[in-house]
N, C-alpha and C positions, 0 to 999 in steps of 0.2 A: 461183445463188441461194439454192437447197435445199442444198449442200456449208454454206453460208457458215452459213445459218440456225439447218444441223445442230451449227455447230460454237461456233456462241454456246449452245444450249442446254447443251453439257458443260460448255464455261464459269462458265454460269449455275447447273450442279447441284453443279461444283464448288466452285464461289466459296458456298454455299447448304452444303456436308457441313465448310468449313471454320471458318462461323458458327460454325453446330451445334455445331462442337468446340470455339472459345473461349468460347462463351455456357457449355458443362460446364465448361469449367474453373474457368471467373469463379464461376460457383457453388459448386464445391468452393473456392474459396478464402473467400468468402463462409456458409460451413459449420462452417469453421473460425474465423468469430473472425476473419479477418482476419491468423491469424498465418502470417507467410511459411515459411516452410525450404525449403533448397536442391532442387534437382531430384534423382528418384528415377536415385539409378546400376545399377538395377536389379537389385543385388545379389541370391539368392533367398533365403538366408541371416539370415533379417531375424528376429532373436531378441529385437524390441522388442514383435514382435506376442504372445507369452504375457502383458505388462503392460499391453497397451491398454484403455483407458477409449471402454464404447461411447457413453457422456453425450457428448463434447468429441471426438469423433471422432478417437481419436488414433494409429489400427488405420491412417490415409492417412499417419503419421509417416512415411517414407520411411529404410531402413537410410544411415547416416554413419556411413560406414571412420574418422572423423575419433574418434571416440564411445566412450566406457567404457559398454556398455550392466546394468543390475543382472542378479541374477538373478531367478531366479521369486520367491525364498521373501524376497528384499528387502523391511522396511517401507515405503522410501518410493522412491519409481518418482524418483528422482533420475542424471541422461547427461550426465559430465562429459565437455564437448569442447576437445579442443585446435585450434590454427591455421586456423578458419574463418572468414576474412577477409572470405567475401563474405557470412555472418550479420549480421559486425560490420557491414562498411558499409553495407549495408539498413538498419539500427535509424540513425533521425534523431532521437532524442534527445539528443544527447550534451549540447549546450550550453544553457546556460540560457532563452535565447527560443523553442530548437527545441522546448526540453523544455513551454514553458508552452502551444505550439499542437500536442500529440501526443496528440490523441488518438482519433483515425481507429479503433482494437486497440477501444475503450471503444463505438463509435457502430455498429461491424458486426456488436461478441456481439450485441446486440439483436434483429440476424436470422435468429440462428440457433434452433434446436430447443427448445431448451435453455432460452433467456430467454424463444420464446415460449409454450410451456406454460407459463412461471411467472411471466408479467405480469399484472397485472391493471390496465389501461392507462382513464384519464381526462380529461376534454378538457380542453381549456385554458381557460374557463369555471371547470372544476367545481376546477380547480391556482391560478387566477386567486382565486378566493372564498377559498378556503385560508390562501392567501399574505396576501386584505385585511384578512379573519377577524380575523387574529394583529395585521394591523397597527392595528386599529382598537381592539386590548385586546379582544374579546369570545371570545377563551379561556380558561377555565380555567387556571388556574398553580397546580401542587401545588405543597407547602410540604411542613417536616418536622410539623407537625400532621395532613400527610392521606398523606403520602408513602405508596405502595405497598410491603409487602415486597423483599424483594432476588429471590427467582425471579420472584414477581409481575413487578416493573422489567426482568429480562433478557427474561423473554417479550415482552411491551409493547414493547420495542428491536427485538426479535429480529422481530417482527410487522411492524413501521413499516418495518425496514429490508430486507424480505424479501431474506434475500442467503444464510441457509440452503440451503437448495437448490443451493450451489456447493458450499459446504464436504464434502458426501456422501462424492464418489470423492477430493477432494483430495491425499490419501498415494499414491493409483492413478495420476493421472493424472501423464504425463511432466511434468518440469521439466528440462525444457538450462541446464546452466554453461557461461557459454564465456566463461574468463578474456582478457583484452585488454590490461592489463599487469600486469609486475609488478617492485616500484622496491627495495630495501635501503637504506635510507636511514639517516641516521645515529636510535639511536635508537627505529625501529619501520618493518616489513614494508608498502609497499601498496599492493592488492590494485584492480584497475577489472574490477568482471565483469558480464557480462550475463546476469539470468534470464530465461525465456522460458517463463511457460505458456499452457497453451492456452484460459482464461479471462482470466485477467489480460492477457498477451501481452508483450510484454519489456520490461525496466523494466532500466534499470545501478542498481548500488550499488557501492562503496568502503567498503572492508574493512581497516582497518588493524591487526596487530596486533604486538606485541611483541617483540624478538628473544631468543632463548634463550639463558637466562646461571639463574647462581644465583637470583639474585633471584627470577624468574620459572619458576614450580613449570606447566606442560602438565597438563594441559587451564584457561585463564583465563576469571573470566567477562565477557559480552561486556555489552556496553550498544547498545542501538538507537536510532536518533532516526530521527526521526518531523519533518521539516521542517518549513518554514512558508508561506506563500503568498507567490511570487516569487521560487522557492532552485528548489537542486536539491541532488544528493549533492555534488557540488564546492564549492558558494558556501558550503555550509550549516559546511565545516569551519574555517570563517576564525575562528568561538571558537577559540580558546585552550586550553579543559580540553579539546579531544577528544584531542590530544596529550598531554597532564595526564596523564587517565587511563591511554591506553597507557602514559606513562612512572609509573603505578604499579602494572603489569602488568592491565590491561584489553582485550581487544579492543577494537574501535570498528566500529559499521558504519550507516552511513548512506544510504536509499534514495529515489530521486529519484518522487515523488507526480508522472506525467505530469498536464498538466495542469489547474498549482492556479495562476496567471498573473495569473486576481484577474481577469481580461480576458473577453470574449467565448469562446474555446475552453472555460474553465471553464464557461459559463453555460451553451453549447450541451448539452454533456457533463452538466450536473447537470441542467437543464432532461428533454431527452430520458430519462435514466433515472426522474426523478420521473412523467415525463406516463405513462412505461408500467410505472406501479408499482413501479419498482425506486427505488434513488439511489445515490448517486452514493458516500455516507460505506462502502454494504456493499459496490465494488466497494473499498473502500480499507479496508475491513477483513478484505475474501479478500487484498489484495494480503501484508498485514500478517503472517496464517496463510502462504504464501506461502514469505517472507522466514522466518518461524521453523522454514517445514521444510528447507530450505537448511542455517540451523544444527541447529537436528535432524540433518541430514546429514551434519554438519563434525563434530558430536560422533560422529559412529555410526561412523567412519576408526577402523583402529587402532592410531595414534598421535595422536588426534584434539590438535590446539591450540586450539578450544573446547568450554569447557564448557556444553553445552545444557543443563543442569539451574539455571544458572544466569544469568537474563538480565537485566538495567536495559534502563527506557526513558525517553526525554529527548524532550517536545516541545518546538517553539517555534510561538506561533502558532496556526495552525490543523490544526497537528501535534499541539497541547498539543490540542486542543479534540476530536481524536479520540483520542487515547491515553486521554481521561478516560471517554471512550465505552466505549471497548475493556473499561475495567475492571470496567464495568455487564454485561456480557456473554461476558467471556472470560478467559482466565488465560494471554496471551502472558507478561507482564510478571512480576516477581517483585519487583520493586520500582518506583518512577516519579519521576521531578522532572517537571512542568507549571510553567508561566510564561502560562499564559490559561485565563481559561476562559468559556463562550460560551450562546445561548444555545441555538443555533441556529439563528437565523431571521436571518442574516448577507442584506442585501439595500441594498439603494440606496435611503438615503431620497430621493432627489429624483424615484427615477422613477415614473410618474405610474400610477393607481389599475386602467388598463384593461390595464397591463404588467405583467409579475417579473420580476426578476434572481434566479439564483442562483449561491454561491456550494457547490463541494462541500462544504460545512460545514451548508448549510442542508436544515433539514426539519422544517416544519410540525409531522407528527405526535411528532416527539421536542421542540420547543419547551413544551411543557404541561411536560416532567417536566425540564426544564433546572437549576434551585431544586433537584433530589433531585440530578441527574450529581451536580455540583459541592461536593456536601456531602460534603467530604475524608473529614468523622469520622467515615462510614460506607462505608471505604473496607476492604475486606478485606487488602489487603496495603501495607507502604509507602508513604507517599509524598513528597514534598517541592515545598511550593508558593513558585515563587521568583517575584522581581519579570519582568514582560513585558523579554524580551531578555537574561535574566539581570543583569540591571545595575539595580541601587535610583540612581536619579536625584534622590530628596527626596520627599516631600509634595506637590509646589506639583507634581509631571509625573502622581500617579496610581500611584504607584510602590506596593506592598503589600508590606507584612512578609513574610520567609522563614520560614514555616510547618512543622516537622515536625509528618509527622499516622504515630502507629501504632496498630495496628487493638486496641481496647484499651482506650485513652490517648489522655485531653486532651492537645489540642493544644500543642507545645511553640516558643514565638517564636523562632528563633533569629537577627535581623537586622531591629530596624524597620527602616522606610522610611526614618526619618529618616536612618538612617547610607547614603553614596552611598557606592556605590564595585559594582566586580563582586562576585556571589556563588560565582564560581569552584573557592573553595579549601570551601565548605558543599555544594555538588551532588558534589565529590570524594569528600569526607568520610562522605557520607552513601554513597554508591554500597561505595566502604571496610567501611564498619560493616553494612549491610545485605547484602553482596554476598560478601566477604570473611572473615565475624565477627568483621574487630579495632575 
């Protein structure tokens, strides 16, 4: 009897120790925003240590012999990897429907020390009242007569988004680049890439580049697309002008906005960030900056394909709403095409007043300034406003004129709404003129 009790005691102690170890490992995953990395190979020569960023726990990233690590004096901490099938297999957001549900990285990040220290949480009731006040028309909306100056508007947007703390060490933070595939097709090269950042998590992109020829002089300018709700990187490429732009000597990059299906996963992610005093748009801004970091890295190579000093941006639907906002706070793009403006109060009009739903482009604190944000006559870079979906169906469907906005000049109507048909040729010509100087 005593022997049996002794054995049971030993087993209990072992189980408790195992449970403690498992919990410690789980806590470590949470502290890094849920970012999954391969198990450590116990290699003592971890030459990544010199570039570790204490604020995002990069010191926990194991050395991986399948990766090329930057030197200590490299301005951008980008790590290119090859053959990491385990990493690619772990990523669950490739498909369009999978991408809509892919919000775990975002939610786990809220529990990290970096976000807890910068949180400004509000109660559900307080958030609901902010939403309903805008619904009831009780919020002052600023227009051209009482607009804040450019710097004041920038400060207001930055304060509302509460994302600036994420940018403080973005260049020193590890950015892993895994190439899933590379295809040399007729007239272009297509690469499928997975980027993994300690804060943004893992997200995919497609990069199209023109083939080397006498016509294409490398490095070439790049167009970055921000897709709309219900899309992903592959789905966006149904737009024919993407490939036409490559044919004109541009690179074309489109990245996936995870959790942007317009349904409950997006609402869960957006609401959780807003209640903690952050915003989904702030995270989208950070993701755009991670893409810009990747482009800067490509432009810094010895024989670069991409010229990182010439970056165009194009958005669709919610992607346009995001790009319109970036114009007021950042210099990511040198020229932009947009097909939509937004009030930044996207909400379900049928929702009861005792509940609220948010898109990733919803923010009651940005709403009062939406008329100023959409006034492209004050933009400090060239901008082309085009009909929604890049196609004019005529005025009966509410399509808009295609208008060119150049800093310091009066807007110019290039195509009136009555003229039906695609505006692909105008988009292509706009980028040629603004980024190639032709």
